[in-house]
N, C-alpha and C positions, 0 to 999 in steps of 0.2 A: 504494500500500500504506500503510495507516494506521500511526501510530506504535504502536498497540496490539498490533502483531504481537509475539508472545511466542516467544522462542527456547526451544523445548521441550527439546531435547537438542542439544548442539553437535556438534563434529567427530566424524565416524565414519570409520573407515579400512577399506580393503579387506583381506580375509583376517584378520579379528579372531580372537582365540583362542577366544572363547566362542561366536560365531556366524560361521561361515566363509562369508560371502556373497561368494564368489569371482567373479572376472571371467571366467567360462567362456564364451567366445564361439567357437562352432564355425563356421569360415568356409566358404563354399561353394567348390566345386571347378570351376566353369565360367566363372570370370572375370566374374561378375555385377557390374554397376556399382552404386555406392552402398554397397558393403561397406567396412568400416573394420577395419584390423588390430587385434588384441588388444594392449593396452598391456603393456609389460614390468612385472612385479610391483613392481620397485623404483621405476620412474617413477610407477606408479599409487599407490604409497605416499606420494608427494610431493604428492598431490592430496587435498584435504579437502572435505567437504560439510557445510554447516550447514542443517539442516531447521528450519523455523519454521511455526507455525500461526497463523491469525488469531484463534483463541480458545484460551486456555490450558486450558479445560475443554470440549473439543468434545463435542457431543451427537449422537445418531443423527438421521439424516434432516434435517440442517441444513447449509446451504451453509458450507463451510470452505475457506479459501484456504490452500494449501500453498505455501510459498516455499522454494526451494533455492538457496543461494549456493555456487558452486563456486570454490574458492580454492586458491592455493598454500599450503604450510605456514606461510609467513611472513605470511599473511593477505591478500596481494595477490590481487585477483580474476583469474581466468582468463577471458579475454574472447572467444576464438575457439574455435568448436566445429565439428567435421566433421558433415556430414549423413549419417545412417545410416538406411536405410529411410525416406527422405523427411523425417525429423525430426532436430532437434538433441538432443532428449531424449525417451526413452520412460520413463514412470512406471508401475510395476506396484504395485497396492495389493491386499494379500491379508489376510484374517482369519487369526487364529492357527491355526484348524482347517482352513484352506485351502478352506472352503466358499464364500467370497466372493472373486471375482477381478475386478479392473478394470484395464484397460490404457488409459491416457490420455496426453495430450501437452501438457506445460506450454509456455507462451509464453516466449520469450527476451526479457528486458527490457534486456539489455546489462549490462556490468560483472559478468558471471558469474552474474546472477540470473535464475532461472526461476520462474514462478508458474502455478498452475492452481487453479481452484475446483471442488470435488467434494463428495460426501457419503459418510458412512459409514452403512451400513444398520442396524447394531445397536450396542449397547455391547460393549466388550471390547477386546482387543489386536489391533492391525493393524501389519503390516510394510509400509513404503513403500520401494520400490527404484527408485533413479534410475539409468538406463542411458544413458550419454553418452560422447562421445569428444572430449576436448580436442585441438585442432589440434596435430599434430606429436607427440602422445603415444600416442594409440590408444584403443580402446574399453575401458570399465571400468564398474563399477557400485558404488554406495554405498547403504547402507540405514539405516533407522531404524525403531524401534518406537514406536507411539503408543497411548495409552489413551483410548478413547471412554467418556464417563461413562454411568452407568445400570446397570440390571440385565443382566448378561451372560447370554445364552441358553446352554443346555447345549451344549457343543461337539459337533459332529458327528464321529463316528469317521472316521479316514482309513484306509479299508480297501481293499486291492488288489482291482481288478475281477477277478471270476472269468472273465469273457469280455470281449473288448475291442470288440465292436460297440456303438455308441451311436446313439440317434436324437435329433437336435436340430434344431428348426425345419424339420421335414419332410425332413431329410437323414439317411440311415443311413451312419454313418462307422465304418469298421473300422481299428484301428491294428494294425500288425504290425511285427516286427523281423527283421532277418536273423539276429541272435543277441542275447541280452540278458545282458550281463556287465559288471561294473564295470571301470574303468580301461582301456578300449579303445574305439576309435571303432566306432560301429555305425550302421546305417541304420534310420530310422523311415519307415514308409510309411502315409499316411492314404488309404484308398480310400473314395471318396464316391459314394453312389448316392441316387436319389430313394427315400425311405422307402416310398412307396405303390406306385410302378410298378416299383421295383427296377432302373430303367434307370441306367446310369452317368451321373454329372454331368460334362459336358464343356465347361461354359461358365463355369468359375471366372474371376473378374476379378482383376487385380492388387490386392493389399492391401498398402499401404505399399511399393509398388514390387516386390512379389514374389508368388509364388503363394499364400503364406500366412505366418503368423507363429506360432512355437512358443515357449512359455515353460515351463521345467521347474524345480520347486522340490523339495528334500527335505522330508520331512514336518514337520521342525522349523523350516523356513524358513531353515536355515543355509547351504544350497548352492543357488545360483541359476545356471541355465544358460539362456542365450539363444541358441537355435540358428537356423540359416538354411537355406533350401532348397538342394538340390544341383542342381535344375533350375528356374531362375528363370522360364522362359517357359511352364511347364506350365499347362494349363487344366483338368486333371482327366482321368479320375476319380482318378488317383493324384497325391498331393503328397508328394514325397520330401525327407527332411531327414537330416542327420548330426549326431550328438552323442556325447559321452563322459561316462558317469556316473562321478563321482569316487570313489564307494565303493558297497558293497552297502547295501541298505535300501529303504525305501519312498519313492517319488517321485510327485508329481502333475504331470501334463502337460496343458497347455491348447493346443489347436490352434485358430487363428483363420483363417477363410477368408471370401471374399466372392463372392456370386452375386447378380446382378440388383440391384446397388447396396446389398445388405444384408450386414453382417458377422455371421457366426455363430461361436460359440465352443463347442468340444467338449472336455470334461474327461475325463481318464483317470487312474487310479491304478495304478501297477505296482510290483512288488517285484523289485528287481535282485539277482540272486544274488551 
Protein backbone atom coordinates (compact mmCIF):
# COMPACT_ATOMS: atom_id res chain seq x y z
CA UNK A 1 0.00 0.00 0.00
CA UNK A 2 1.48 3.35 -1.07
CA UNK A 3 2.07 6.19 1.33
CA UNK A 4 -0.44 8.20 -0.69
CA UNK A 5 -3.29 6.35 0.96
CA UNK A 6 -5.52 9.03 2.38
CA UNK A 7 -7.56 8.55 5.52
CA UNK A 8 -10.91 9.79 4.25
CA UNK A 9 -12.82 9.46 7.49
CA UNK A 10 -11.46 7.93 10.65
CA UNK A 11 -13.07 5.96 13.42
CA UNK A 12 -16.64 4.86 13.12
CA UNK A 13 -18.55 3.15 15.87
CA UNK A 14 -21.31 0.61 15.99
CA UNK A 15 -24.83 1.93 16.63
CA UNK A 16 -24.13 5.61 15.97
CA UNK A 17 -26.89 8.04 16.76
CA UNK A 18 -27.21 9.50 13.25
CA UNK A 19 -26.85 6.27 11.26
CA UNK A 20 -27.63 3.19 13.25
CA UNK A 21 -25.72 0.54 11.30
CA UNK A 22 -26.23 -2.09 13.93
CA UNK A 23 -24.72 -5.52 14.27
CA UNK A 24 -27.90 -7.44 13.59
CA UNK A 25 -26.68 -10.98 12.92
CA UNK A 26 -29.46 -13.53 12.93
CA UNK A 27 -27.89 -16.87 13.76
CA UNK A 28 -29.01 -20.19 12.27
CA UNK A 29 -30.82 -22.79 14.35
CA UNK A 30 -29.37 -26.02 13.03
CA UNK A 31 -25.84 -25.92 14.42
CA UNK A 32 -24.21 -24.99 11.13
CA UNK A 33 -20.46 -24.75 11.27
CA UNK A 34 -18.74 -21.49 10.45
CA UNK A 35 -21.24 -19.31 12.30
CA UNK A 36 -19.98 -16.74 14.77
CA UNK A 37 -21.97 -15.36 17.70
CA UNK A 38 -23.00 -11.75 17.71
CA UNK A 39 -20.76 -9.42 19.67
CA UNK A 40 -22.04 -7.86 22.85
CA UNK A 41 -22.81 -4.17 22.06
CA UNK A 42 -20.46 -2.96 24.80
CA UNK A 43 -17.57 -5.07 23.47
CA UNK A 44 -18.36 -4.03 19.90
CA UNK A 45 -18.16 -0.42 21.02
CA UNK A 46 -14.56 -1.01 22.06
CA UNK A 47 -13.64 -1.85 18.48
CA UNK A 48 -13.00 0.86 15.91
CA UNK A 49 -12.45 0.82 12.17
CA UNK A 50 -10.48 3.25 10.05
CA UNK A 51 -11.44 3.33 6.38
CA UNK A 52 -8.99 4.70 3.80
CA UNK A 53 -8.99 5.06 0.03
CA UNK A 54 -6.04 5.03 -2.37
CA UNK A 55 -7.32 8.29 -3.88
CA UNK A 56 -8.77 11.16 -1.89
CA UNK A 57 -10.97 12.04 -4.89
CA UNK A 58 -12.19 8.72 -6.27
CA UNK A 59 -13.72 8.76 -9.74
CA UNK A 60 -16.24 6.37 -11.31
CA UNK A 61 -15.02 3.23 -13.07
CA UNK A 62 -11.47 3.50 -11.79
CA UNK A 63 -9.67 1.00 -9.60
CA UNK A 64 -9.76 2.16 -5.99
CA UNK A 65 -8.14 0.32 -3.10
CA UNK A 66 -10.11 0.35 0.12
CA UNK A 67 -8.11 -0.27 3.28
CA UNK A 68 -9.77 -1.03 6.61
CA UNK A 69 -7.77 -1.01 9.85
CA UNK A 70 -9.48 -2.77 12.76
CA UNK A 71 -8.24 -1.51 16.11
CA UNK A 72 -8.95 -1.32 19.79
CA UNK A 73 -9.99 2.08 21.10
CA UNK A 74 -6.42 2.70 22.28
CA UNK A 75 -5.21 2.34 18.70
CA UNK A 76 -3.63 -1.10 19.06
CA UNK A 77 -4.42 -3.38 16.13
CA UNK A 78 -6.75 -6.34 16.54
CA UNK A 79 -4.86 -9.19 14.92
CA UNK A 80 -7.05 -12.31 15.12
CA UNK A 81 -10.39 -12.75 13.37
CA UNK A 82 -12.82 -15.62 13.21
CA UNK A 83 -13.83 -17.05 9.85
CA UNK A 84 -17.52 -16.55 9.11
CA UNK A 85 -18.98 -17.94 5.90
CA UNK A 86 -15.47 -18.86 4.76
CA UNK A 87 -14.11 -15.31 5.05
CA UNK A 88 -12.53 -13.14 7.73
CA UNK A 89 -14.31 -10.06 6.37
CA UNK A 90 -17.29 -9.43 4.13
CA UNK A 91 -17.48 -5.95 2.60
CA UNK A 92 -20.80 -4.62 1.34
CA UNK A 93 -20.78 -1.57 -0.95
CA UNK A 94 -24.07 0.17 -1.78
CA UNK A 95 -25.01 3.44 -3.45
CA UNK A 96 -27.10 5.92 -1.49
CA UNK A 97 -30.25 4.98 -3.41
CA UNK A 98 -29.42 1.26 -2.95
CA UNK A 99 -29.55 0.66 -6.71
CA UNK A 100 -25.93 -0.55 -6.69
CA UNK A 101 -24.88 -3.49 -4.54
CA UNK A 102 -21.50 -5.21 -4.34
CA UNK A 103 -20.42 -7.97 -1.93
CA UNK A 104 -16.63 -8.40 -1.92
CA UNK A 105 -13.98 -9.92 0.33
CA UNK A 106 -10.88 -7.99 1.39
CA UNK A 107 -7.57 -9.77 1.91
CA UNK A 108 -6.15 -9.82 5.43
CA UNK A 109 -2.64 -8.34 5.50
CA UNK A 110 -2.02 -8.81 9.23
CA UNK A 111 -1.98 -6.40 12.17
CA UNK A 112 -5.68 -5.68 11.72
CA UNK A 113 -5.41 -4.42 8.15
CA UNK A 114 -7.69 -5.56 5.30
CA UNK A 115 -7.46 -4.35 1.68
CA UNK A 116 -9.48 -4.82 -1.48
CA UNK A 117 -9.48 -3.15 -4.90
CA UNK A 118 -12.81 -2.36 -6.50
CA UNK A 119 -14.64 0.26 -8.58
CA UNK A 120 -17.58 2.58 -8.03
CA UNK A 121 -19.85 2.69 -11.09
CA UNK A 122 -21.05 6.33 -10.91
CA UNK A 123 -20.50 9.54 -8.99
CA UNK A 124 -22.35 10.01 -5.72
CA UNK A 125 -22.49 8.75 -2.15
CA UNK A 126 -21.63 5.16 -1.26
CA UNK A 127 -21.82 3.29 2.02
CA UNK A 128 -19.11 0.72 2.73
CA UNK A 129 -19.98 -1.82 5.43
CA UNK A 130 -17.32 -4.09 6.92
CA UNK A 131 -18.71 -7.27 8.47
CA UNK A 132 -16.18 -9.17 10.62
CA UNK A 133 -15.66 -10.99 13.92
CA UNK A 134 -12.63 -10.27 16.13
CA UNK A 135 -11.58 -13.47 17.85
CA UNK A 136 -13.18 -13.82 21.26
CA UNK A 137 -15.53 -10.86 20.75
CA UNK A 138 -18.01 -11.92 18.09
CA UNK A 139 -19.59 -10.71 14.86
CA UNK A 140 -20.11 -7.00 14.25
CA UNK A 141 -20.10 -4.43 11.49
CA UNK A 142 -18.71 -0.94 10.97
CA UNK A 143 -19.55 1.43 8.14
CA UNK A 144 -18.43 4.58 6.39
CA UNK A 145 -19.78 6.81 3.63
CA UNK A 146 -17.61 7.93 0.72
CA UNK A 147 -18.14 10.51 -2.03
CA UNK A 148 -17.23 9.59 -5.60
CA UNK A 149 -16.45 12.63 -7.74
CA UNK A 150 -18.42 13.70 -10.80
CA UNK A 151 -21.98 14.36 -11.86
CA UNK A 152 -24.25 12.29 -9.67
CA UNK A 153 -27.06 10.58 -11.61
CA UNK A 154 -30.67 11.11 -10.58
CA UNK A 155 -31.36 8.78 -7.63
CA UNK A 156 -33.58 5.83 -8.35
CA UNK A 157 -36.61 5.71 -6.05
CA UNK A 158 -36.66 2.93 -3.45
CA UNK A 159 -40.20 1.68 -3.97
CA UNK A 160 -41.63 -1.46 -2.31
CA UNK A 161 -42.30 -4.23 -4.81
CA UNK A 162 -45.99 -4.72 -5.55
CA UNK A 163 -45.32 -8.43 -6.02
CA UNK A 164 -42.28 -10.39 -4.93
CA UNK A 165 -41.47 -12.73 -7.86
CA UNK A 166 -38.32 -11.61 -9.72
CA UNK A 167 -36.50 -13.00 -12.76
CA UNK A 168 -32.70 -12.82 -12.65
CA UNK A 169 -30.22 -14.74 -14.81
CA UNK A 170 -32.88 -17.14 -16.00
CA UNK A 171 -34.17 -17.86 -12.48
CA UNK A 172 -37.66 -16.99 -11.28
CA UNK A 173 -37.29 -16.21 -7.58
CA UNK A 174 -40.25 -15.62 -5.27
CA UNK A 175 -39.75 -14.21 -1.77
CA UNK A 176 -42.32 -14.98 0.92
CA UNK A 177 -42.61 -14.44 4.69
CA UNK A 178 -44.47 -16.35 7.37
CA UNK A 179 -45.41 -12.91 8.71
CA UNK A 180 -44.00 -9.45 8.08
CA UNK A 181 -43.77 -7.39 11.25
CA UNK A 182 -41.14 -5.30 13.00
CA UNK A 183 -39.34 -6.29 16.19
CA UNK A 184 -39.92 -10.02 15.96
CA UNK A 185 -38.19 -12.94 14.31
CA UNK A 186 -39.65 -14.02 11.01
CA UNK A 187 -38.88 -16.54 8.31
CA UNK A 188 -37.92 -15.57 4.78
CA UNK A 189 -38.23 -18.14 2.01
CA UNK A 190 -36.71 -17.79 -1.45
CA UNK A 191 -38.36 -20.21 -3.88
CA UNK A 192 -36.26 -20.64 -7.03
CA UNK A 193 -37.45 -22.01 -10.36
CA UNK A 194 -36.17 -22.04 -13.92
CA UNK A 195 -37.78 -18.97 -15.49
CA UNK A 196 -38.42 -20.70 -18.82
CA UNK A 197 -39.43 -24.23 -17.85
CA UNK A 198 -40.93 -23.32 -14.45
CA UNK A 199 -39.22 -26.40 -13.01
CA UNK A 200 -37.92 -26.12 -9.43
CA UNK A 201 -34.18 -25.51 -9.12
CA UNK A 202 -32.77 -28.33 -7.01
CA UNK A 203 -29.04 -28.05 -7.71
CA UNK A 204 -28.04 -24.95 -5.75
CA UNK A 205 -24.39 -25.10 -4.73
CA UNK A 206 -22.98 -23.84 -1.43
CA UNK A 207 -22.16 -20.15 -1.60
CA UNK A 208 -19.65 -19.13 1.06
CA UNK A 209 -20.37 -22.35 2.90
CA UNK A 210 -24.17 -22.08 2.93
CA UNK A 211 -27.18 -22.38 0.65
CA UNK A 212 -27.12 -18.63 0.17
CA UNK A 213 -26.31 -15.23 1.54
CA UNK A 214 -28.83 -12.51 2.42
CA UNK A 215 -28.15 -8.84 3.18
CA UNK A 216 -30.85 -6.42 4.31
CA UNK A 217 -30.60 -2.61 4.58
CA UNK A 218 -33.10 0.03 5.60
CA UNK A 219 -33.79 2.56 2.85
CA UNK A 220 -31.48 5.17 4.43
CA UNK A 221 -28.65 2.66 4.89
CA UNK A 222 -28.87 3.12 8.63
CA UNK A 223 -29.83 -0.40 9.67
CA UNK A 224 -27.86 -3.36 8.36
CA UNK A 225 -29.00 -6.93 8.88
CA UNK A 226 -26.83 -9.84 7.80
CA UNK A 227 -28.93 -12.96 8.10
CA UNK A 228 -28.10 -16.63 7.67
CA UNK A 229 -29.96 -19.71 6.46
CA UNK A 230 -31.88 -21.93 8.83
CA UNK A 231 -31.15 -24.97 6.64
CA UNK A 232 -27.50 -24.93 5.68
CA UNK A 233 -27.51 -28.01 3.45
CA UNK A 234 -30.51 -27.08 1.31
CA UNK A 235 -30.09 -27.30 -2.47
CA UNK A 236 -33.40 -25.71 -3.52
CA UNK A 237 -35.95 -24.94 -4.65
CA UNK A 238 -36.45 -23.31 -1.22
CA UNK A 239 -33.77 -21.38 0.63
CA UNK A 240 -34.95 -20.41 4.11
CA UNK A 241 -33.60 -17.68 6.38
CA UNK A 242 -34.52 -16.00 9.63
CA UNK A 243 -34.30 -12.29 10.46
CA UNK A 244 -35.79 -9.57 12.63
CA UNK A 245 -36.53 -6.12 11.23
CA UNK A 246 -35.63 -3.54 13.91
CA UNK A 247 -38.43 -1.12 13.01
CA UNK A 248 -41.24 -0.45 10.56
CA UNK A 249 -40.37 1.06 7.20
CA UNK A 250 -38.88 0.27 3.80
CA UNK A 251 -36.03 -2.23 3.51
CA UNK A 252 -34.10 -3.63 0.55
CA UNK A 253 -33.16 -7.31 0.52
CA UNK A 254 -30.48 -8.95 -1.61
CA UNK A 255 -30.46 -12.74 -1.84
CA UNK A 256 -27.33 -14.37 -3.30
CA UNK A 257 -27.24 -17.94 -4.53
CA UNK A 258 -25.02 -20.14 -6.68
CA UNK A 259 -25.86 -22.64 -9.40
CA UNK A 260 -23.44 -24.30 -11.83
CA UNK A 261 -20.58 -22.22 -10.50
CA UNK A 262 -22.30 -18.86 -11.09
CA UNK A 263 -23.53 -16.55 -8.33
CA UNK A 264 -26.76 -14.65 -8.99
CA UNK A 265 -28.14 -11.80 -6.87
CA UNK A 266 -31.86 -11.15 -6.48
CA UNK A 267 -33.04 -7.79 -5.04
CA UNK A 268 -36.38 -7.14 -3.34
CA UNK A 269 -37.86 -4.05 -1.67
CA UNK A 270 -40.42 -4.56 1.09
CA UNK A 271 -42.38 -2.33 3.45
CA UNK A 272 -42.42 -3.65 7.00
CA UNK A 273 -45.58 -2.66 8.93
